[in-house]
N, C-alpha and C positions, 0 to 999 in steps of 0.2 A: 852454132849457138849453144851455150850452156843452159840447160833447163833443170831447175831444181823443183821437184814436186814435194810439197809439204802437207798437202791436204789428204792425209793418210800417212802411211809409213814413208820415211824419207827415201826418195828415189832420185837418181841422177841420170842425165841424158846429155850426150854431146853429139850434135849433128845427127840425131836420130839413133845413135848407138847408146845402149845402156852402159853406165859405169857403176862399179860396185861402191856403195857408200863405205865410209870408214868402219872398221869392225867394232871400235869401242863406243859405248853410249855417249861418253863425254865429247868425243870428237864429232859424233853425229849431231849432238846438241849444238856444238859450236858452229858446225857447218850450217845447220838450220837457222841459227840466230843470224849469222852473217848473210845468209840468203834473204831472210825476211827484212833485214835492215842493211841493205847494201851500202858500201862505202867504207872508208877507213874508220876504225875504232882504236882508241888508245889501248895499247897492250895492258897497261895497268888496270883499265876498266874491265877488259875481258878477263884478265886473271882474277880480279876480285869477284866478278860475277860468277865464274864457273868453279873457282876454288876458294870460296870465302872463308873456309875454316883452317887454312894453312898459312904459314908465313909467306910474305910477299915473294921472296926469292924462290921458294918451292912452287908457289902458284905460277910464277913466270916460267919456271922450268917445265911444269905440266902443260902450260899453254904452248910452249915450243913443241912439245911432243905431239899435242893434238893438232897443231898446224901442220906438222910433218905428215901426220896421218891424212889430213885433208888434202895436202899436196899430192900424196901418193894416190889417193882416190881419183883426183882430177887428172892425173897423168900429164900429158903435154899441154892440156888446157890450163893447167895451173899458171903457166907463164903469162897468159893473157888475163885470167879471171881472178887469180889469187894475188892480192897486193899485200906484201909483208915487208915492212921496214923494221928498223931497230925499235921504233916507237909506236908503230901502228900496224894493224892487220885488218883485212876485210876482203869482200868479194866485189867485183865490178862487172858491169855488162852481163848481167845474169837475169834470166826470165824465171819467174816463179808462178805457180798456179794460184797462189794466194793473191798476188798482185793482179793477175788476170781476173780472178773472181771479183775483186774490188772494182776493177774497171768495168766489168759487165754489169755489176749491180748499179754503179753510177750511171750507166747508159740505159738503165731500165730493162735490162735483159736478164731478169731473175732466173728464168728456166735454164738458159744457157749457163749461167753462173753455177747453178746447183749441179749441173752435170760434171763439173770439175771435182766435186767433193767425193773422195774415195773412202773417207772415214774421218776420225778425229785428226785435228791438226797435229802433225808430228807424233802420230800414234806410236806408243811404246816408250815415249820419253815422259818424265814426270818432274822436270825442273819447275820451280815456282813460276818463272817467266813463261814457260810453255803452257802451264795450266791457265794462267791469266790470258794469254793469247788465244788459247783454245776456247775459253769461255766467250771471249769477244767474237771469235769467228762463228761459234755456235749461235750467238745472238743474231748475227747477220743472216745466218741461214734461216733461223726461225722467222725472222722478219720477212724474208723473201717468200717463204712458204705462206705466211699470213696474207701477203699481198696477192699471191697467186690464187689462194682460196677465194679471196674477195672478188677477184677478176674472172674467176672460172665461169664458163658458159653453161655448165650444168651441175646439178647437185653431186653427182658421183665424182666428178673431177675435183670439186671443192673438198669433198670428204677425203679424197686421197691426199690432198695437200695438208689438210688438218691432221690426219693420222701420221703423216711423215713428220710434221712439226712435233707431235707428241712423242714420236720415237726418238727424236733428238733431245727432248726435254720432258721426260715422263712425269715430272713433278709440277709442271706448269699448270696452274689452275686456270689461267686465262685461256690456254689452248684447249683444255678440257671443257670449259664453258662454251667455247666456240663449237666444239664437236657436239656437245649435248644439244645446243640450240639448233644446229643444222640437222641432226638426226631427228629431233622433234618436228622440225619444219617439213622433213621428208616423210613424216607419218610414222616414224619408228620410235615411239616414246619408250618402249621397253629397252631398246638398245641405248638410248640416251641415259636412262637410269642405271643400266649396267655399266656404262662408262663412268658415271659418278661413283658407283660402288667400288670399281677398280681403283679409282683415284683415292677415295677415302681409305681403302685398305693399304695402299702404298704409302700414303702420308703417315698413317698410324704406324706402319711397320718400320719405315725408314727414318722418319723425322719425329715420330711420337707426337704428332699434332693432328688436329681435326681440320677439315676443309674450312676455308674462310666463310664469313657470313654470306658473301655474295654467291658463293658456290652452293652453300646449303639452301639458300633461298631459291635458287634456280631449280635445284633438285625437288624441293618441296612443291614448287609451282608445277613441275612436271607430274609429280604424284597426284596432284589435285586436278590435273588436266587443264591447267590455266595457261601453260606456255605452248 
């Protein structure tokens, strides 16, 4: 079986043996895209997506070169898994950790799904479509961590999940309010206010904004001993 790992840096595996990904960033991005969206894609669409700023013929030539690099990385497996005709190209019969993650989430197995995440989706690549897919996957991770925090049997486990959620999205006010509330409930009001101050500093430094009214009100209630 061809396995393509995209939750982190791109990694390839065939029947348990590691394969070297293509050396060029563009070929790796193409391979990642075809793995995430298996099946045939019109060559014209692929060429326009990955080489949007060049003439059509040049883009198609670059696509042929990238597909050659993908074929070289797959080796003998390319005969089975890389389908390339004059008009279309794509991968078939391929397992990805992203699809497995989605299946585990759908089955309610959030903790198992999160163990698949080695880092950002297609880490090291910065195409627009990669950034959009990365944000979508990160949202799914944070939602899973929020569910795990809510379902945790003890406060320490819940706090671990909330902190992991903040590590994924350090600017999330919702996650910080959750952390502040849980810390206060555990009797550590000072830590809750320290979490607020870190968030306020980060928002001011990175976005040049203040925390929202809801977050400020929660902090004020903590200062007054009301929460």
